[in-house]
C-alpha positions as CSV (number, residue, x, y, z in Angstrom):
1,X,30.8,238.4,163.6
2,X,29.6,240.7,160.8
3,X,26.4,242.8,161.6
4,X,24.5,244.7,159.2
5,X,21.7,246.9,160.6
6,X,19.2,248.9,158.1
7,X,17.1,251.7,159.3
8,X,15.1,254.8,157.8
9,X,12.1,252.8,156.5
10,X,8.6,254.1,157.1
11,X,5.1,254.9,155.7
12,X,5.2,257.5,152.8
13,X,2.8,258.4,150.0
14,X,3.3,257.6,146.6
15,X,5.5,260.1,145.1
16,X,7.4,260.7,148.4
17,X,11.1,260.0,149.5
18,X,12.8,258.0,151.8
19,X,16.5,257.5,152.8
20,X,17.8,254.0,154.1
21,X,20.9,253.5,155.9
22,X,22.9,250.2,156.6
23,X,25.6,250.3,159.1
24,X,28.0,247.5,159.2
25,X,30.1,246.3,162.3
26,X,32.6,243.5,162.4
27,X,33.9,244.1,159.0
28,X,35.6,246.9,156.9
29,X,33.1,247.4,153.8
30,X,35.5,249.6,151.9
31,X,36.9,246.8,149.6
32,X,33.4,245.2,149.3
33,X,30.7,245.6,146.8
34,X,27.4,246.1,148.6
35,X,23.7,245.6,147.6
36,X,20.5,246.8,148.7
37,X,17.9,244.1,148.2
38,X,14.0,244.0,148.9
39,X,11.3,241.5,149.6
40,X,7.8,242.3,149.1
41,X,5.1,240.0,150.5
42,X,4.6,236.7,148.6
43,X,7.6,237.5,146.5
44,X,11.4,236.5,146.0
45,X,13.9,238.9,147.5
46,X,15.5,240.8,144.6
47,X,18.4,243.0,144.5
48,X,17.6,246.8,143.8
49,X,20.8,248.5,143.5
50,X,24.6,247.7,143.9
51,X,27.6,249.7,144.6
52,X,31.3,248.5,144.0
53,X,34.3,249.7,146.3
54,X,35.0,252.3,143.6
55,X,31.5,253.9,143.9
56,X,30.4,252.7,140.5
57,X,26.6,251.7,140.8
58,X,23.9,249.6,139.0
59,X,20.2,249.4,139.5
60,X,17.3,247.1,138.7
61,X,15.3,248.6,135.9
62,X,12.3,249.0,138.0
63,X,14.2,251.6,140.3
64,X,16.5,253.3,137.9
65,X,16.3,256.9,137.7
66,X,14.4,257.0,141.0
67,X,16.9,255.3,143.5
68,X,20.5,256.3,144.4
69,X,22.8,254.0,146.0
70,X,25.7,255.6,147.8
71,X,28.5,254.7,150.4
72,X,30.6,256.4,153.1
73,X,33.5,254.1,153.9
74,X,34.8,256.1,156.8
75,X,31.2,255.4,158.2
76,X,31.2,251.7,157.1
77,X,27.6,252.9,155.8
78,X,25.8,252.2,152.5
79,X,22.8,254.5,151.6
80,X,19.7,254.1,149.5
81,X,18.0,257.2,148.7
82,X,14.7,256.5,147.2
83,X,12.5,259.3,145.1
84,X,9.2,259.2,143.5
85,X,8.0,256.2,145.4
86,X,5.5,253.8,144.2
87,X,3.2,251.5,146.0
88,X,5.0,248.7,144.3
89,X,8.1,249.7,146.1
90,X,6.5,248.5,149.5
91,X,8.7,245.6,150.8
92,X,11.3,245.0,153.5
93,X,14.7,246.3,152.5
94,X,18.0,244.7,153.3
95,X,21.5,245.1,152.5
96,X,24.1,242.8,152.0
97,X,27.2,241.8,150.1
98,X,26.9,241.8,146.4
99,X,26.7,239.8,144.1
100,X,26.8,237.1,146.5
101,X,24.8,237.9,149.7
102,X,25.9,236.0,152.7
103,X,22.9,234.2,154.3
104,X,24.1,234.6,157.9
105,X,24.4,238.3,157.6
106,X,21.0,239.2,156.7
107,X,19.7,241.6,159.4
108,X,15.9,242.5,160.2
109,X,15.6,244.9,157.5
110,X,13.5,248.1,157.3
111,X,10.0,248.1,156.2
112,X,9.2,250.6,153.4
113,X,5.3,251.0,152.8
114,X,4.0,253.4,150.0
115,X,0.3,254.3,150.0
116,X,-1.4,255.3,147.0
């Protein structure tokens, strides 16, 4: 059974930084593309960043230049480093497979709140 556990969220002022982690158990992520997704209140879940098995990454336009996705295959972990945070980045952040997330693998996510 695959389990994805996100952590690292919190409350931060605008312009601040946070680093999120996603640890996987039950599956070796090294050959899989992974994504960080977020869902703000009243909005659809959206992908913010993705990373392939070779480490190549892509970002949503809204976070490009501010967020960095990385992975440590030995630790079965994917990271999201977020800089220059804005109030509109406030959301619950999740990780899952990319480009097709698996419904049963959605975890609890980690709350990121950016105050103005």
